[in-house]
MOPAC internal coordinates of N, CA, C and O (Angstrom, degrees):
PM7 1SCF
backbone

  N    0.0000 0     0.00 0     0.00 0    0    0    0
  C    1.4369 1     0.00 0     0.00 0    1    0    0
  C    1.5337 1   109.97 1     0.00 0    2    1    0
  O    1.2310 1   120.50 1   -53.90 1    3    2    1
  N    1.2910 1   116.65 1   126.10 1    3    2    1
  C    1.4497 1   120.83 1   177.63 1    5    3    2
  C    1.4869 1   110.88 1   -88.84 1    6    5    3
  O    1.2310 1   120.55 1   -39.50 1    7    6    5
  N    1.3304 1   116.56 1   140.50 1    7    6    5
  C    1.4228 1   120.35 1   178.42 1    9    7    6
  C    1.5566 1   106.05 1  -137.76 1   10    9    7
  O    1.2310 1   120.86 1   -60.90 1   11   10    9
  N    1.2998 1   115.97 1   119.10 1   11   10    9
  C    1.4918 1   119.51 1   178.52 1   13   11   10
  C    1.4989 1   108.60 1   -86.30 1   14   13   11
  O    1.2310 1   121.39 1   -55.89 1   15   14   13
  N    1.3681 1   114.95 1   124.11 1   15   14   13
  C    1.4659 1   122.03 1  -178.28 1   17   15   14
  C    1.4788 1   113.27 1   -97.33 1   18   17   15
  O    1.2310 1   119.28 1   173.58 1   19   18   17
  N    1.3158 1   118.98 1    -6.42 1   19   18   17
  C    1.4538 1   122.40 1   179.94 1   21   19   18
  C    1.4859 1   112.76 1   142.33 1   22   21   19
  O    1.2310 1   120.64 1     4.78 1   23   22   21
  N    1.3358 1   116.37 1  -175.22 1   23   22   21
  C    1.4270 1   124.04 1   176.59 1   25   23   22
  C    1.5149 1   110.09 1  -118.97 1   26   25   23
  O    1.2310 1   120.32 1   -47.23 1   27   26   25
  N    1.3036 1   116.99 1   132.77 1   27   26   25
  C    1.4831 1   120.40 1  -174.22 1   29   27   26
  C    1.4988 1   110.52 1  -136.33 1   30   29   27
  O    1.2310 1   121.01 1   -32.50 1   31   30   29
  N    1.3304 1   115.67 1   147.50 1   31   30   29
  C    1.4631 1   122.88 1   178.86 1   33   31   30
  C    1.4791 1   110.25 1  -100.01 1   34   33   31
  O    1.2310 1   120.35 1   -29.59 1   35   34   33
  N    1.3190 1   116.94 1   150.41 1   35   34   33
  C    1.4587 1   120.79 1   173.96 1   37   35   34
  C    1.4842 1   108.62 1   -80.67 1   38   37   35
  O    1.2310 1   121.84 1   -22.94 1   39   38   37
  N    1.3378 1   114.08 1   157.06 1   39   38   37
  C    1.4671 1   120.82 1   172.70 1   41   39   38
  C    1.5049 1   110.08 1  -141.35 1   42   41   39
  O    1.2310 1   120.42 1   -29.87 1   43   42   41
  N    1.2842 1   116.80 1   150.13 1   43   42   41
  C    1.4485 1   123.02 1  -174.12 1   45   43   42
  C    1.5410 1   107.60 1   -77.70 1   46   45   43
  O    1.2310 1   121.11 1   -45.78 1   47   46   45
  N    1.3569 1   115.49 1   134.22 1   47   46   45
  C    1.4486 1   122.18 1   179.73 1   49   47   46
  C    1.5231 1   106.09 1  -136.76 1   50   49   47
  O    1.2310 1   120.24 1   -90.26 1   51   50   49
  N    1.3506 1   117.15 1    89.74 1   51   50   49
  C    1.4535 1   119.48 1  -175.01 1   53   51   50
  C    1.5246 1   109.70 1    69.97 1   54   53   51
  O    1.2310 1   120.11 1    56.47 1   55   54   53
  N    1.3012 1   117.40 1  -123.53 1   55   54   53
  C    1.4640 1   122.97 1   177.72 1   57   55   54
  C    1.5484 1   111.82 1   -99.15 1   58   57   55
  O    1.2310 1   121.43 1  -165.49 1   59   58   57
  N    1.3223 1   114.88 1    14.51 1   59   58   57
  C    1.4752 1   119.88 1  -176.28 1   61   59   58
  C    1.5335 1   110.09 1  -123.33 1   62   61   59
  O    1.2310 1   120.68 1   -13.24 1   63   62   61
  N    1.2687 1   116.30 1   166.76 1   63   62   61
  C    1.4720 1   124.01 1   171.93 1   65   63   62
  C    1.4795 1   109.29 1  -109.90 1   66   65   63
  O    1.2310 1   119.50 1   -40.16 1   67   66   65
  N    1.3257 1   118.55 1   139.84 1   67   66   65
  C    1.4676 1   123.47 1  -177.52 1   69   67   66
  C    1.5227 1   110.06 1  -119.79 1   70   69   67
  O    1.2310 1   120.97 1   -36.06 1   71   70   69
  N    1.3073 1   115.76 1   143.94 1   71   70   69
  C    1.4757 1   123.35 1   172.31 1   73   71   70
  C    1.5134 1   107.12 1  -124.52 1   74   73   71
  O    1.2310 1   119.85 1   -52.03 1   75   74   73
  N    1.2992 1   117.89 1   127.97 1   75   74   73
  C    1.4452 1   121.55 1   178.31 1   77   75   74
  C    1.5302 1   111.44 1   -70.69 1   78   77   75
  O    1.2310 1   120.16 1   -43.25 1   79   78   77
  N    1.3005 1   117.30 1   136.75 1   79   78   77
  C    1.4534 1   122.77 1   173.47 1   81   79   78
  C    1.4944 1   108.73 1  -105.34 1   82   81   79
  O    1.2310 1   119.11 1   -58.06 1   83   82   81
  N    1.3171 1   119.30 1   121.94 1   83   82   81
  C    1.4403 1   120.58 1  -177.60 1   85   83   82
  C    1.5657 1   113.37 1   -69.04 1   86   85   83
  O    1.2310 1   120.82 1   -32.78 1   87   86   85
  N    1.3055 1   116.05 1   147.22 1   87   86   85
  C    1.4375 1   120.75 1  -179.67 1   89   87   86
  C    1.5215 1   112.40 1   -57.33 1   90   89   87
  O    1.2310 1   121.47 1   149.46 1   91   90   89
  N    1.3293 1   114.80 1   -30.54 1   91   90   89
  C    1.4695 1   120.14 1   179.46 1   93   91   90
  C    1.5485 1   114.44 1   -64.27 1   94   93   91
  O    1.2310 1   120.62 1   168.69 1   95   94   93
  N    1.3551 1   116.42 1   -11.31 1   95   94   93
  C    1.4399 1   120.51 1   179.52 1   97   95   94
  C    1.5207 1   111.52 1   -75.46 1   98   97   95
  O    1.2310 1   121.12 1   168.22 1   99   98   97
  N    1.3396 1   115.46 1   -11.78 1   99   98   97
  C    1.4550 1   121.06 1   176.04 1  101   99   98
  C    1.5300 1   114.70 1    76.05 1  102  101   99
  O    1.2310 1   121.38 1  -155.14 1  103  102  101
  N    1.3529 1   114.96 1    24.86 1  103  102  101
  C    1.4643 1   119.61 1   179.76 1  105  103  102
  C    1.5391 1   107.95 1   -98.88 1  106  105  103
  O    1.2310 1   121.61 1   -43.29 1  107  106  105
  N    1.3409 1   114.53 1   136.71 1  107  106  105
  C    1.4502 1   120.62 1  -179.84 1  109  107  106
  C    1.5403 1   110.13 1   -91.02 1  110  109  107
  O    1.2310 1   121.27 1   -17.47 1  111  110  109
  N    1.2982 1   115.18 1   162.53 1  111  110  109
  C    1.4505 1   120.87 1   176.38 1  113  111  110
  C    1.5184 1   110.56 1   -63.79 1  114  113  111
  O    1.2310 1   120.38 1   -35.85 1  115  114  113
  N    1.3386 1   116.87 1   144.15 1  115  114  113
  C    1.4662 1   124.30 1   177.77 1  117  115  114
  C    1.5068 1   115.98 1    67.25 1  118  117  115
  O    1.2310 1   119.27 1  -163.31 1  119  118  117
  N    1.2950 1   118.99 1    16.69 1  119  118  117
  C    1.4245 1   120.79 1   170.54 1  121  119  118
  C    1.5533 1   111.19 1   -73.52 1  122  121  119
  O    1.2310 1   119.35 1   -31.23 1  123  122  121
  N    1.2972 1   118.85 1   148.77 1  123  122  121
  C    1.4551 1   123.28 1  -177.71 1  125  123  122
  C    1.5383 1   110.92 1  -108.55 1  126  125  123
  O    1.2310 1   122.36 1   -38.71 1  127  126  125
  N    1.3458 1   113.08 1   141.29 1  127  126  125
  C    1.4609 1   120.74 1  -177.48 1  129  127  126
  C    1.4817 1   110.58 1  -132.78 1  130  129  127
  O    1.2310 1   119.29 1   -31.19 1  131  130  129
  N    1.3174 1   118.95 1   148.81 1  131  130  129
  C    1.4685 1   122.96 1   169.28 1  133  131  130
  C    1.5148 1   106.31 1   -96.98 1  134  133  131
  O    1.2310 1   120.83 1   -30.39 1  135  134  133
  N    1.3111 1   116.02 1   149.61 1  135  134  133
  C    1.4774 1   119.98 1  -179.50 1  137  135  134
  C    1.5193 1   106.85 1  -120.35 1  138  137  135
  O    1.2310 1   122.09 1   -52.82 1  139  138  137
  N    1.3724 1   113.60 1   127.18 1  139  138  137
  C    1.4431 1   121.50 1   178.11 1  141  139  138
  C    1.5126 1   109.82 1  -121.01 1  142  141  139
  O    1.2310 1   120.60 1   -30.76 1  143  142  141
  N    1.2988 1   116.46 1   149.24 1  143  142  141
  C    1.4538 1   120.97 1   174.50 1  145  143  142
  C    1.5409 1   107.62 1  -113.40 1  146  145  143
  O    1.2310 1   119.77 1   -59.90 1  147  146  145
  N    1.3206 1   118.05 1   120.10 1  147  146  145
  C    1.4432 1   123.16 1  -174.35 1  149  147  146
  C    1.5225 1   108.66 1  -135.58 1  150  149  147
  O    1.2310 1   121.31 1   -65.05 1  151  150  149
  N    1.3243 1   115.09 1   114.95 1  151  150  149
  C    1.4762 1   120.45 1   179.94 1  153  151  150
  C    1.5258 1   112.02 1    53.64 1  154  153  151
  O    1.2310 1   120.14 1  -140.24 1  155  154  153
  N    1.3336 1   117.35 1    39.76 1  155  154  153
  C    1.4232 1   121.51 1   179.07 1  157  155  154
  C    1.5339 1   115.30 1    82.87 1  158  157  155
  O    1.2310 1   120.78 1   175.06 1  159  158  157
  N    1.3581 1   116.12 1    -4.94 1  159  158  157
  C    1.4629 1   120.37 1   179.69 1  161  159  158
  C    1.5341 1   110.38 1   -99.81 1  162  161  159
  O    1.2310 1   120.69 1   -39.96 1  163  162  161
  N    1.3184 1   116.29 1   140.04 1  163  162  161
  C    1.4421 1   122.26 1   174.36 1  165  163  162
  C    1.5485 1   107.58 1   -89.95 1  166  165  163
  O    1.2310 1   120.92 1   -52.34 1  167  166  165
  N    1.3046 1   115.84 1   127.66 1  167  166  165
  C    1.4467 1   121.46 1  -179.73 1  169  167  166
  C    1.5292 1   110.54 1  -124.31 1  170  169  167
  O    1.2310 1   121.34 1   -63.30 1  171  170  169
  N    1.3324 1   115.05 1   116.70 1  171  170  169
  C    1.4604 1   121.30 1   176.91 1  173  171  170
  C    1.5115 1   109.51 1   -94.76 1  174  173  171
  O    1.2310 1   120.00 1   -51.72 1  175  174  173
  N    1.3329 1   117.61 1   128.28 1  175  174  173
  C    1.4370 1   120.96 1   177.74 1  177  175  174
  C    1.5271 1   109.06 1  -122.45 1  178  177  175
  O    1.2310 1   119.55 1   -46.94 1  179  178  177
  N    1.3315 1   118.46 1   133.06 1  179  178  177
  C    1.4575 1   118.83 1  -179.06 1  181  179  178
  C    1.5354 1   109.11 1   -68.77 1  182  181  179
  O    1.2310 1   122.56 1   -38.81 1  183  182  181
  N    1.3391 1   112.70 1   141.19 1  183  182  181
  C    1.4917 1   119.75 1   174.91 1  185  183  182
  C    1.5208 1   107.50 1   -87.66 1  186  185  183
  O    1.2310 1   122.24 1   -47.00 1  187  186  185
  N    1.3095 1   113.31 1   133.00 1  187  186  185
  C    1.4436 1   119.08 1  -176.74 1  189  187  186
  C    1.5370 1   109.53 1   -78.84 1  190  189  187
  O    1.2310 1   120.60 1   -48.15 1  191  190  189
  N    1.3236 1   116.45 1   131.85 1  191  190  189
  C    1.4461 1   121.62 1  -179.74 1  193  191  190
  C    1.5386 1   112.95 1   -64.10 1  194  193  191
  O    1.2310 1   120.69 1   152.09 1  195  194  193
  N    1.3577 1   116.28 1   -27.91 1  195  194  193
  C    1.4258 1   117.48 1  -177.67 1  197  195  194
  C    1.5331 1   112.02 1   -68.21 1  198  197  195
  O    1.2310 1   119.54 1   168.20 1  199  198  197
  N    1.3332 1   118.48 1   -11.80 1  199  198  197
  C    1.4631 1   121.70 1   176.65 1  201  199  198
  C    1.5168 1   112.62 1   -84.15 1  202  201  199
  O    1.2310 1   119.67 1   168.26 1  203  202  201
  N    1.3024 1   118.23 1   -11.74 1  203  202  201
  C    1.4546 1   122.56 1  -179.96 1  205  203  202
  C    1.5166 1   110.40 1   -98.64 1  206  205  203
  O    1.2310 1   120.51 1   -75.98 1  207  206  205
  N    1.3562 1   116.62 1   104.02 1  207  206  205
  C    1.4888 1   118.80 1  -177.15 1  209  207  206
  C    1.4998 1   114.38 1   -59.83 1  210  209  207
  O    1.2310 1   119.55 1   158.03 1  211  210  209
  N    1.3500 1   118.47 1   -21.97 1  211  210  209
  C    1.4628 1   120.14 1  -179.84 1  213  211  210
  C    1.5155 1   109.66 1   -78.83 1  214  213  211
  O    1.2310 1   119.23 1   160.16 1  215  214  213
  N    1.2867 1   119.08 1   -19.84 1  215  214  213
  C    1.4705 1   122.64 1  -177.68 1  217  215  214
  C    1.4937 1   113.72 1  -107.22 1  218  217  215
  O    1.2310 1   119.33 1   156.95 1  219  218  217
  N    1.3330 1   118.88 1   -23.05 1  219  218  217
  C    1.4584 1   122.03 1  -174.05 1  221  219  218
  C    1.5177 1   113.34 1   -92.32 1  222  221  219
  O    1.2310 1   119.90 1  -176.57 1  223  222  221
  N    1.3335 1   117.79 1     3.43 1  223  222  221
  C    1.4413 1   120.21 1   177.45 1  225  223  222
  C    1.5302 1   116.16 1    89.78 1  226  225  223
  O    1.2310 1   120.67 1   178.79 1  227  226  225
  N    1.3467 1   116.33 1    -1.21 1  227  226  225
  C    1.4594 1   120.86 1  -178.49 1  229  227  226
  C    1.5455 1   111.53 1   -54.40 1  230  229  227
  O    1.2310 1   120.20 1   140.40 1  231  230  229
  N    1.2828 1   117.21 1   -39.60 1  231  230  229
  C    1.4812 1   122.79 1  -178.04 1  233  231  230
  C    1.5216 1   112.27 1   -98.07 1  234  233  231
  O    1.2310 1   120.07 1  -173.01 1  235  234  233
  N    1.2915 1   117.47 1     6.99 1  235  234  233
  C    1.5075 1   121.21 1  -175.96 1  237  235  234
  C    1.5386 1   111.57 1   -51.80 1  238  237  235
  O    1.2310 1   119.74 1   134.11 1  239  238  237
  N    1.3069 1   118.11 1   -45.89 1  239  238  237
  C    1.4467 1   121.68 1  -176.25 1  241  239  238
  C    1.5256 1   113.12 1  -109.46 1  242  241  239
  O    1.2310 1   120.46 1  -164.48 1  243  242  241
  N    1.3072 1   116.73 1    15.52 1  243  242  241
  C    1.4590 1   119.56 1   177.84 1  245  243  242
  C    1.5030 1   111.92 1   -73.91 1  246  245  243
  O    1.2310 1   121.77 1   -39.26 1  247  246  245
  N    1.3328 1   114.21 1   140.74 1  247  246  245
  C    1.4570 1   119.56 1  -178.03 1  249  247  246
  C    1.5552 1   109.87 1   -95.74 1  250  249  247
  O    1.2310 1   121.52 1   -92.14 1  251  250  249
  N    1.3147 1   114.70 1    87.86 1  251  250  249
  C    1.4889 1   118.75 1  -178.67 1  253  251  250
  C    1.5365 1   109.78 1   -69.43 1  254  253  251
  O    1.2310 1   119.92 1   149.51 1  255  254  253
  N    1.3151 1   117.75 1   -30.49 1  255  254  253
  C    1.4752 1   120.29 1   179.35 1  257  255  254
  C    1.5456 1   108.14 1   -61.65 1  258  257  255
  O    1.2310 1   120.11 1   139.18 1  259  258  257
  N    1.3276 1   117.39 1   -40.82 1  259  258  257
  C    1.4866 1   119.83 1   176.93 1  261  259  258
  C    1.5056 1   110.53 1   -63.50 1  262  261  259
  O    1.2310 1   119.37 1   139.79 1  263  262  261
  N    1.3271 1   118.81 1   -40.21 1  263  262  261
  C    1.4821 1   120.46 1   178.12 1  265  263  262
  C    1.5318 1   109.77 1   -63.06 1  266  265  263
  O    1.2310 1   120.16 1   139.79 1  267  266  265
  N    1.3098 1   117.30 1   -40.21 1  267  266  265
  C    1.4894 1   119.17 1   179.71 1  269  267  266
  C    1.5433 1   110.94 1   -65.13 1  270  269  267
  O    1.2310 1   120.83 1   141.96 1  271  270  269
  N    1.3423 1   116.02 1   -38.04 1  271  270  269
  C    1.4734 1   118.67 1   179.31 1  273  271  270
  C    1.5306 1   113.31 1   -66.10 1  274  273  271
  O    1.2310 1   120.69 1   154.37 1  275  274  273
  N    1.3701 1   116.29 1   -25.63 1  275  274  273
  C    1.4541 1   119.47 1   179.11 1  277  275  274
  C    1.5495 1   114.18 1   -76.73 1  278  277  275
  O    1.2310 1   121.05 1   163.43 1  279  278  277
  N    1.3630 1   115.59 1   -16.57 1  279  278  277
  C    1.4373 1   119.34 1  -178.37 1  281  279  278
  C    1.5112 1   110.01 1   -73.03 1  282  281  279
  O    1.2310 1   120.30 1   -18.32 1  283  282  281
  N    1.3390 1   117.03 1   161.68 1  283  282  281
  C    1.4391 1   121.17 1  -177.80 1  285  283  282
  C    1.5032 1   114.89 1   -90.44 1  286  285  283
  O    1.2310 1   120.27 1  -167.82 1  287  286  285
  N    1.2945 1   117.09 1    12.18 1  287  286  285
  C    1.4714 1   120.37 1   175.72 1  289  287  286
  C    1.5395 1   108.37 1  -148.26 1  290  289  287
  O    1.2310 1   121.04 1   -17.76 1  291  290  289
  N    1.2992 1   115.62 1   162.24 1  291  290  289
  C    1.4883 1   123.52 1  -178.42 1  293  291  290
  C    1.5087 1   107.56 1   -78.69 1  294  293  291
  O    1.2310 1   120.43 1   -68.48 1  295  294  293
  N    1.3449 1   116.79 1   111.52 1  295  294  293
  C    1.4350 1   120.64 1   179.15 1  297  295  294
  C    1.5255 1   110.29 1   -68.07 1  298  297  295
  O    1.2310 1   121.55 1   -49.28 1  299  298  297
  N    1.3201 1   114.63 1   130.72 1  299  298  297
  C    1.4633 1   119.74 1   177.34 1  301  299  298
  C    1.5214 1   113.65 1   101.29 1  302  301  299
  O    1.2310 1   120.92 1   170.10 1  303  302  301
  N    1.3323 1   115.85 1    -9.90 1  303  302  301
  C    1.4915 1   119.00 1  -178.90 1  305  303  302
  C    1.5231 1   110.95 1  -110.86 1  306  305  303
  O    1.2310 1   119.85 1  -163.27 1  307  306  305
  N    1.3124 1   117.89 1    16.73 1  307  306  305
  C    1.4650 1   121.41 1  -177.84 1  309  307  306
  C    1.5378 1   110.31 1   -70.26 1  310  309  307
  O    1.2310 1   120.11 1   -27.11 1  311  310  309
  N    1.2705 1   117.39 1   152.89 1  311  310  309
  C    1.4636 1   124.26 1   177.56 1  313  311  310
  C    1.5142 1   107.51 1   -84.58 1  314  313  311
  O    1.2310 1   119.38 1   -50.29 1  315  314  313
  N    1.3825 1   118.78 1   129.71 1  315  314  313
  C    1.4525 1   120.18 1   178.33 1  317  315  314
  C    1.5326 1   110.01 1   -60.14 1  318  317  315
  O    1.2310 1   121.07 1   -38.07 1  319  318  317
  N    1.3605 1   115.56 1   141.93 1  319  318  317
  C    1.4130 1   119.88 1  -178.84 1  321  319  318
  C    1.5210 1   111.97 1  -117.72 1  322  321  319
  O    1.2310 1   120.35 1   177.15 1  323  322  321
  N    1.3460 1   116.94 1    -2.85 1  323  322  321
  C    1.4573 1   120.62 1  -178.75 1  325  323  322
  C    1.4975 1   108.45 1  -141.98 1  326  325  323
  O    1.2310 1   121.07 1    44.27 1  327  326  325
  N    1.3238 1   115.56 1  -135.73 1  327  326  325
  C    1.4584 1   121.08 1  -178.50 1  329  327  326
  C    1.5144 1   109.85 1  -108.28 1  330  329  327
  O    1.2310 1   119.72 1  -142.57 1  331  330  329
  N    1.3608 1   118.14 1    37.43 1  331  330  329
  C    1.4283 1   120.00 1   179.23 1  333  331  330
  C    1.5220 1   111.77 1   -64.79 1  334  333  331
  O    1.2310 1   120.85 1   -33.50 1  335  334  333
  N    1.3257 1   115.98 1   146.50 1  335  334  333
  C    1.4736 1   119.25 1   174.26 1  337  335  334
  C    1.5164 1   105.68 1   -91.24 1  338  337  335
  O    1.2310 1   121.54 1   -62.83 1  339  338  337
  N    1.3487 1   114.65 1   117.17 1  339  338  337
  C    1.4652 1   119.89 1   177.53 1  341  339  338
  C    1.5086 1   107.95 1  -101.62 1  342  341  339
  O    1.2310 1   121.27 1   -58.25 1  343  342  341
  N    1.3361 1   115.17 1   121.75 1  343  342  341
  C    1.4582 1   119.25 1  -177.70 1  345  343  342
  C    1.5367 1   110.41 1   -93.39 1  346  345  343
  O    1.2310 1   120.10 1   180.00 1  347  346  345

């Protein structure tokens, strides 16, 4: 079902163009969308959070320390090789 929520103009935002999404669209802050161009139409599709292992809990109980211990070098003690910012 198509529902027209209004007409909106683009505006320049740095090197990008922005279009305002009305609150009535039911979109929350910080939601992620993919953008597709199909037959000259722009189509925004929400990205499902369950596809992101960092947000869906897939790594919640993962033992990263154990993974680091299995590597053949000490993680975090590498010598910089470029212009990395080391904090």
